[in-house]
C-alpha positions in Angstrom: -0.1 -0.2 -0.2 1.2 3.5 -1.0 -0.1 6.7 1.2 -0.3 10.2 0.2 -0.7 12.1 3.2 -2.3 15.7 2.7 -1.9 18.4 5.7 -3.8 21.4 5.9 -6.5 20.6 3.5 -8.2 18.1 0.8 -6.9 16.7 -2.2 -9.6 15.2 -4.8 -8.3 13.3 -7.9 -5.0 11.7 -7.4 -5.2 8.2 -8.6 -5.1 4.6 -9.8 -7.1 2.9 -7.2 -8.5 5.3 -4.6 -10.6 5.0 -1.3 -10.7 8.0 1.1 -10.8 8.0 5.2 -11.7 11.0 7.0 -10.7 11.5 10.4 -12.1 14.4 12.7 -10.6 15.4 15.8 -14.0 15.7 17.7 -15.2 13.3 20.3 -18.5 12.5 18.6 -18.6 9.0 17.4 -20.1 10.3 14.0 -21.4 13.4 12.5 -25.3 12.6 12.9 -26.0 15.0 15.8 -24.0 17.9 14.6 -25.9 21.1 13.5 -25.6 21.8 9.6 -25.3 25.4 10.5 -22.3 24.8 12.4 -20.4 21.9 10.6 -22.2 21.8 7.4 -24.1 18.8 6.1 -24.2 15.4 7.3 -23.1 13.4 4.6 -24.8 9.8 4.4 -23.1 6.7 3.2 -24.7 3.2 1.7 -24.1 1.5 4.9 -26.1 4.2 6.8 -22.9 5.7 8.2 -23.5 9.3 9.0 -20.0 11.2 8.3 -18.3 14.4 7.6 -19.1 16.3 4.3 -15.7 15.7 3.0 -16.6 11.9 2.4 -19.0 13.3 0.0 -16.3 15.2 -2.0 -14.3 12.2 -2.1 -17.3 10.2 -3.3 -18.3 12.4 -6.0 -14.8 13.2 -7.4 -13.3 9.7 -7.3 -16.6 8.0 -8.1 -16.2 5.4 -5.1 -18.4 4.0 -2.5 -17.3 4.2 1.0 -18.4 2.8 4.4 -18.9 4.3 8.0 -15.0 3.0 8.8 -13.7 5.5 6.2 -14.5 8.4 8.6 -12.5 8.1 12.0 -13.1 10.4 14.9 -11.4 10.7 18.0 -14.5 9.4 19.8 -14.5 6.2 17.5 -11.0 5.6 18.2 -11.0 6.3 22.2 -14.3 4.0 21.8 -12.2 1.1 20.1 -9.2 1.4 22.3 -11.8 1.4 25.7 -13.7 -1.6 24.2 -10.5 -3.4 23.9 -9.0 -2.4 27.3 -12.3 -3.6 29.2 -11.9 -6.8 27.4 -8.5 -7.0 28.7 -6.8 -7.3 25.3 -4.0 -5.3 26.7 -3.1 -7.7 29.2 -3.0 -5.3 32.2 -0.9 -2.8 30.7 -1.0 0.8 31.3 -3.3 2.1 28.1 -1.8 5.4 27.2 -2.0 7.6 23.8 1.3 6.4 22.7 1.5 3.8 21.8 -2.2 2.5 22.2 -4.1 5.3 20.5 -1.5 6.2 17.8 -1.3 2.4 16.9 -5.0 2.0 16.8 -5.3 4.9 14.2 -2.5 3.4 12.0 -4.1 -0.3 12.3 -7.7 1.2 11.2 -5.8 3.0 8.4 -4.1 0.1 7.0 -7.4 -2.0 7.4 -9.6 0.3 5.8 -7.4 1.3 3.2 -7.2 -2.3 1.6 -11.3 -2.5 1.3 -12.3 -2.3 -2.3 -14.2 0.9 -3.1 -15.3 0.6 -6.8 -17.2 -1.9 -9.4 -13.8 -3.7 -10.0 -13.7 -5.2 -6.5 -10.1 -4.8 -6.2 -7.8 -3.6 -3.5 -6.6 -0.3 -3.8 -3.2 0.4 -4.5 -2.8 4.3 -3.1 -4.4 5.4 0.3 -5.1 9.2 0.2 -5.0 10.6 3.6 -6.0 14.2 5.0 -4.7 15.6 8.0 -6.4 18.9 8.7 -6.9 21.2 11.1 -3.7 23.0 12.5 -0.6 21.6 13.7 -0.1 22.2 17.2 -3.8 21.6 18.0 -3.9 19.3 21.1 -6.6 17.3 19.5 -4.9 16.7 16.5 -1.6 15.7 18.1 -2.4 11.8 18.4 -3.1 11.7 14.6 0.1 13.5 13.7 2.2 11.3 15.9 0.4 8.2 14.2 1.3 9.7 10.5 4.9 9.9 11.7 5.0 6.6 12.7 2.8 5.3 9.6 5.6 7.0 7.3 8.2 4.6 9.0 5.9 1.6 8.9 5.0 2.1 5.2 8.7 2.0 4.0 10.6 3.9 1.0 8.6 4.9 -1.7 5.4 4.2 -0.2 4.8 7.4 1.3 4.4 11.2 0.1 3.3 14.3 2.3 1.8 17.3 0.3 1.1 20.2 2.5 -1.3 22.6 1.2 -0.5 26.2 2.3 -2.1 29.7 1.7 0.0 32.5 -0.2 -1.6 35.9 0.5 -1.3 38.9 -1.7 -0.8 42.1 0.3 -0.5 45.4 -1.4 0.0 43.5 -4.7 2.9 41.6 -3.4 2.8 37.7 -3.1 4.0 36.9 0.4 5.5 33.6 1.2 6.6 34.0 4.8 3.3 32.0 6.1 4.1 29.3 4.2 7.5 29.2 5.3 6.5 29.3 8.8 3.9 26.8 8.1 6.6 24.2 7.0 8.5 24.8 9.8 5.9 23.9 12.0 5.0 20.8 10.2 8.7 19.8 10.2 9.1 20.4 14.0 6.2 18.2 14.7 8.0 15.4 12.9 6.2 15.6 9.4 8.5 15.9 6.3 6.6 17.8 3.2 7.5 16.1 -0.3 5.4 18.5 -2.2 4.0 22.0 -1.4 0.8 23.2 -2.6 0.4 27.0 -2.8 -3.3 28.2 -2.5 -3.4 31.4 -4.1 -6.0 33.8 -5.7 -3.6 34.2 -9.1 -0.9 32.4 -10.4 2.4 32.7 -8.5 5.2 34.3 -10.0 8.3 32.2 -10.4 10.2 34.6 -7.9 7.4 33.5 -5.0 8.1 29.7 -5.9 11.7 29.9 -6.0 11.7 31.6 -2.7 9.3 29.1 -1.2 11.3 26.4 -2.6 14.5 27.9 -1.0 13.3 28.3 2.2 11.4 25.3 2.6 14.2 23.3 1.2 12.4 21.3 -1.5 13.3 21.7 -5.2 11.4 24.2 -7.4 9.2 21.5 -9.2 8.1 20.3 -5.7 6.2 23.6 -5.2 2.6 23.2 -7.0 0.5 26.1 -7.5 -3.0 25.9 -6.8 -4.7 29.0 -7.9 -8.4 30.1 -8.1 -10.2 28.6 -11.2 -13.4 29.6 -12.5 -14.7 26.2 -11.8 -13.4 23.7 -8.9 -13.7 20.8 -11.8 -10.9 22.4 -13.6 -8.5 22.0 -10.9 -7.2 18.4 -12.0 -6.4 20.1 -15.3 -4.4 22.7 -13.5 -2.4 20.0 -11.6 -1.7 18.1 -14.7 -0.2 21.0 -16.5 2.1 21.5 -13.6 3.6 18.0 -13.8 1.9 16.5 -10.6 1.6 13.2 -12.2 5.1 12.8 -12.9 6.2 13.7 -9.6 3.8 11.4 -7.9 5.1 8.2 -10.2 8.8 9.3 -9.2 8.2 9.8 -5.4 5.8 6.6 -4.9 7.8 4.5 -7.6 4.1 4.0 -9.2 5.3 2.5 -12.4 6.3 -0.5 -10.2 2.5 -1.1 -10.1 0.8 -2.9 -12.9 -2.5 -1.8 -14.2 -4.6 -3.6 -16.6 -5.0 -2.5 -20.2 -9.0 -2.2 -19.8 -8.5 -0.1 -16.7 -6.1 2.1 -18.5 -8.5 2.5 -21.5 -11.2 3.4 -18.8 -9.1 6.1 -17.3 -8.3 7.6 -20.5 -12.1 7.7 -21.5 -12.9 9.3 -18.4 -10.3 11.8 -18.7 -11.4 12.9 -22.1 -14.9 13.1 -21.1 -13.9 15.1 -18.0 -12.1 17.6 -20.1 -14.9 17.7 -22.4 -17.6 18.5 -19.8 -15.6 20.9 -17.6 -12.6 22.3 -19.7 -13.9 25.7 -20.1 -16.1 27.9 -18.0 -17.2 29.7 -21.0 -18.8 26.8 -22.7 -22.4 27.8 -21.4 -24.2 30.7 -22.7 -27.5 30.2 -21.2 -28.3 30.0 -17.6 -30.9 28.4 -15.3 -32.4 30.0 -12.3 -33.1 27.8 -9.3 -34.6 29.0 -6.0 -33.2 27.2 -3.1 -35.6 27.8 -0.3 -34.1 26.2 2.9 -33.8 26.8 6.7 -29.9 26.5 7.0 -28.8 29.1 4.1 -26.5 30.9 6.6 -23.8 28.3 5.7 -24.0 27.1 2.1 -22.0 23.8 3.2 -25.1 22.8 5.0 -26.6 21.9 1.7 -23.2 21.1 0.1 -24.3 17.8 -1.9 -27.5 19.5 -2.9 -25.3 22.1 -4.6 -23.0 19.7 -6.3 -26.1 17.8 -7.5 -27.1 21.1 -9.0 -23.8 21.8 -10.7 -23.5 18.3 -12.1 -27.2 18.7 -13.8 -26.6 21.7 -14.7 -23.4 20.8 -16.5 -25.1 18.2 -17.8 -27.8 20.5 -19.5 -25.4 23.0 -21.0 -26.3 25.2 -18.5 -24.8 28.1 -16.1 -26.4 27.4 -12.5 -27.9 30.5 -11.4 -28.8 29.5 -7.8 -31.0 31.8 -5.3 -30.6 31.1 -1.6 -33.9 31.9 0.1 -34.6 31.8 3.5 -37.8 29.6 4.0 -38.8 31.9 7.3 -38.9 35.1 4.7 -41.8 33.6 3.0 -43.9 33.7 6.0 -46.5 36.2 6.6 -44.7 37.1 9.8 -41.8 38.5 8.0 -44.2 40.5 6.1 -45.1 41.9 9.4 -41.6 42.3 10.7 -39.4 43.0 7.8 -41.5 43.5 4.6 -38.2 44.3 2.6 -37.1 40.7 3.5 -40.5 39.4 2.6 -40.9 40.8 -1.0 -37.4 40.2 -1.8 -37.7 36.6 -1.2 -40.9 36.3 -2.7 -39.9 37.8 -5.9 -36.7 36.1 -6.1 -38.5 32.7 -5.6 -41.6 33.8 -8.2 -39.1 34.5 -10.9 -37.1 31.5 -10.6 -37.2 29.0 -13.3 -37.4 26.2 -10.8 -37.9 25.6 -7.1 -36.3 23.1 -4.7 -37.0 22.6 -1.1 -34.3 20.3 0.6 -34.4 18.4 3.5 -33.9 19.6 7.2 -35.4 19.1 10.8 -37.8 20.8 13.0 -40.7 23.4 12.5 -38.9 26.5 11.7 -39.3 27.9 8.4 -41.6 25.2 7.0 -44.8 27.4 6.7 -42.5 29.0 4.4 -41.7 25.9 2.4 -45.1 24.9 2.3 -45.8 28.4 0.4 -43.1 27.7 -2.3 -44.7 24.4 -2.8 -48.1 25.9 -3.3 -46.6 28.7 -5.8 -44.9 25.9 -7.4 -47.8 23.7 -7.7 -50.4 26.4 -8.8 -48.1 28.1 -11.1 -46.6 25.2 -13.1 -43.1 25.8 -11.8 -40.7 22.8 -11.6 -40.8 21.7 -8.0 -38.2 19.4 -6.4 -38.8 18.4 -2.7 -36.1 16.2 -1.0 -37.0 14.4 2.3 -38.7 17.4 4.4 -39.5 18.9 1.0 -41.6 15.9 -0.1 -43.2 16.2 3.2 -44.3 19.9 3.1 -45.5 19.2 -0.4 -47.8 16.6 0.9 -49.2 18.9 3.6 -49.4 21.7 1.1 -51.5 19.3 -1.4 -53.6 18.2 1.9 -54.5 21.9 2.7 -55.3 23.4 -0.5 -56.2 20.6 -2.9 -57.9 18.1 -0.5 -59.8 20.3 1.9 -57.8 19.2 5.0 -57.2 22.8 6.3 -55.5 21.9 9.3 -53.1 19.2 7.7 -49.5 19.4 9.4 -46.8 16.7 10.3 -46.3 15.1 13.7 -42.7 16.8 14.1 -44.4 20.2 14.1 -47.6 19.3 16.1 -47.6 16.3 17.9 -51.0 16.3 19.0 -52.7 17.5 16.0 -55.7 15.8 14.6 -54.6 15.5 11.2 -51.2 14.3 11.1 -50.2 13.6 7.3 -46.7 13.0 8.5 -46.0 10.7 11.3 -43.2 9.4 13.1 -41.9 5.9 11.8 -43.0 3.3 14.3 -39.6 1.6 14.5 -37.4 4.6 15.0 -36.2 5.2 18.6 -37.8 8.5 20.1 -35.2 9.0 22.6 -31.8 8.5 21.4 -30.9 10.9 18.6 -27.6 9.4 16.9 -27.8 7.0 14.4 -31.4 6.1 15.0 -33.0 7.3 11.6 -33.7 5.5 8.7 -30.4 5.6 7.3 -28.4 4.5 3.9 -29.1 2.6 1.1 -32.8 1.3 0.3 -34.9 0.1 -2.4 -37.9 2.2 -4.0 -40.5 0.3 -6.1 -42.2 1.9 -8.9 -45.8 1.4 -8.6 -48.0 -0.3 -11.4 -49.7 2.4 -13.6 -46.8 4.9 -12.9 -45.3 4.5 -16.6 -46.1 8.1 -17.4 -43.8 9.3 -14.5 -41.5 11.6 -15.4 -39.0 10.3 -12.8 -39.1 6.9 -13.6 -38.4 7.7 -17.3 -35.0 9.1 -16.0 -34.4 5.8 -14.5 -34.8 4.4 -18.1 -38.1 2.8 -17.0 -37.0 0.8 -13.8 -39.2 -1.1 -11.6 -36.8 -0.8 -8.7 -34.2 1.8 -7.6 -31.5 2.2 -4.8 -31.1 5.4 -3.1 -29.7 6.8 0.1 -32.1 7.7 3.0 -31.7 10.0 6.3 -35.3 10.6 7.8 -37.2 9.5 11.0 -40.9 10.7 9.8 -42.9 9.4 7.0 -46.2 10.2 5.0 -49.1 8.8 7.2 -50.4 5.9 5.0 -54.3 6.5 6.3 -54.3 9.5 4.0 -52.9 8.1 0.6 -56.2 7.4 -0.8 -57.6 10.9 -0.2 -54.5 12.6 -1.4 -54.4 10.6 -4.4 -58.0 11.3 -5.4 -56.9 15.2 -5.0 -54.4 14.7 -7.8 -51.1 13.8 -5.9 -49.9 10.5 -7.1 -47.5 8.2 -4.8 -45.8 6.6 -7.9 -43.0 5.1 -5.8 -43.1 3.0 -2.5 -40.7 0.9 -0.5 -40.4 -2.9 -0.1 -43.5 -3.3 1.8 -45.6 -0.8 -0.2 -46.5 0.9 2.5 -43.8 3.9 3.1 -44.3 6.6 0.5 -41.0 7.2 -1.5 -41.9 9.2 -4.5 -44.8 11.7 -5.2 -45.7 13.3 -8.6 -48.4 15.3 -10.0 -49.4 14.3 -13.6 -50.6 17.4 -15.1 -47.3 19.5 -14.3 -43.9 19.9 -16.1 -42.1 18.8 -13.2 -43.5 18.3 -9.6 -41.7 15.9 -7.6 -40.9 14.7 -4.2 -38.7 12.1 -3.1 -38.6 11.0 0.8 -34.7 9.8 0.0 -31.9 12.0 -0.5 -30.4 11.7 -4.1 -27.9 14.3 -3.8 -25.9 11.7 -2.0 -25.3 9.5 -5.1 -24.9 12.3 -7.6 -21.6 12.4 -9.6 -19.6 14.9 -11.9 -20.1 12.8 -14.9 -23.3 11.0 -13.8 -26.2 13.2 -12.2 -28.6 12.4 -9.8 -31.7 11.6 -11.8 -34.5 13.4 -9.7 -32.1 16.5 -9.6 -31.4 16.2 -13.3 -34.9 16.0 -14.4 -35.7 19.1 -12.1 -32.8 21.1 -13.9 -33.8 20.0 -17.1 -37.5 20.8 -16.6 -36.5 24.3 -15.3 -34.3 24.7 -18.7 -36.9 23.5 -20.8 -34.9 20.6 -22.0 -36.8 17.8 -20.0 -37.9 15.6 -23.2 -34.3 15.9 -24.6 -32.5 14.6 -21.3 -35.3 11.8 -21.1 -35.0 10.7 -24.6 -31.1 10.4 -24.0 -31.5 8.5 -20.9 -34.1 6.4 -22.3 -31.5 5.2 -25.0 -28.7 4.1 -22.6 -27.5 7.7 -21.1 -24.5 9.6 -21.6 -22.4 7.7 -19.0 -23.2 5.1 -16.4 -22.0 5.5 -12.8 -19.7 2.5 -13.2 -17.6 4.4 -15.9 -16.9 6.6 -13.1 -13.9 9.2 -12.6 -11.0 6.8 -11.2 -10.3 3.6 -10.3 -9.3 2.7 -7.0 -6.7 5.4 -5.1 -7.7 5.3 -1.5 -8.3 8.8 0.3 -8.3 9.5 3.9 -8.6 12.9 5.8 -7.6 13.6 9.2 -9.1 16.4 11.0 -9.7 18.1 7.8 -11.4 21.6 6.3 -14.1 21.3 4.2 -13.7 21.8 0.4 -11.3 20.8 -2.4 -7.8 22.6 -1.6 
């Protein structure tokens, strides 16, 4: 196994056979109970693991499928070591951070790094590890010590460290001193950077690169410039132009690894497709305007996977994404009374958008505004996509205004209400919050008579699909007959035919609600079908896109971006570089 350690940031697409592990310094066992406005979205894996949003980046860019073990937290490591101590595995020894915690980190990484992550089912060749945070932080020190030991354990030609540092421009001059100090601190902690990736707004001049190389004691070609690009999807081309691939081959002796000819051809095809799709930011002249009506919009990372799914879909439709972030509370009548300017601005931005999206969320706050958004979209034939909570509020809206159930609501909002259209799932623990929802990959079955479904057509008419879930509330089955008589069609249900998974309105350009979270499976070259259909309908292209997918589609998920490099992230910041 060959390891690429990245400190100070995230690396996305180095690879032969790649997987990813994110290690976070917090004591939480997983990310499931974290506030999205503070930490960003909780990303859900196929096995139901609730993890840091960086694992979503890894899956999207590398086209891999990870597990909950690919997210390591301080809480997980300490829980693991304490359980072993309680069982007597340490034979009465005093259990300490060094060597027991650091050994546990290394053992965990070595084990998970070898798990297949793509359709080849082969063991990965390279493991990318992200070590984020700030060198010197107390909570990060066990991981830093573990990485210094892992370098020795891996051996010659099997370990490469990249340190990512920021190069600011002050009064027109590129300042290299922060990078010099950062490298000094990293080395004092025992880590030895082989490459320095310099984040910067504009391209570094030769003098700045030479100064960094000189004072950080590396060769000129070991300084890689990562400047701002028009699109994040163009960063791989920027790295290739600077000779990153030959450097990786040299330092890690990658040429000694054998790669099958089919895999080489597959990689070349993917790279060609990637360049064709993302190569120029000026390739799209027309825009598609989407209103995202949410409750956590103060931090856009709260909806990171949603944003990426929209980007993937817009690129597939050859459109620039014009995304309007609308606070759902600003659509409510109480805002009209307290802040008319916010109220009228929110309504204007929503009403003039080409499509309206209501994503997932928890709690009552802002839901009346979401219901108003669903009502506007339904009555004005504006394409609508409701995800999880967005589907539930669409059901409530339809019950109130199309079926005459004026007091329709959710048990999550009003537990004692008479007409609860949305109820708590019976099997879900009401006391414990962490890892108790319906999580992970579950099947959805399109129902007989749903051949007209616009969403089903994008799945090429399949009877069954697999998507990832994260919810504890569901549509009350007692109201299904009445809702369907009112024009809301439940075209997709679970295995038992009782749990509602997909709703649509037939005489509407695109009105779709899904209980699952399709954004978790969206890929750069293979967009999520619900998001793609929504964006295509908003852009007036649904018929063309549907015809394409019914005839085989542009690229299947199995033909993804890279095959098999492992990526792990220790205590890292969100985002790519």
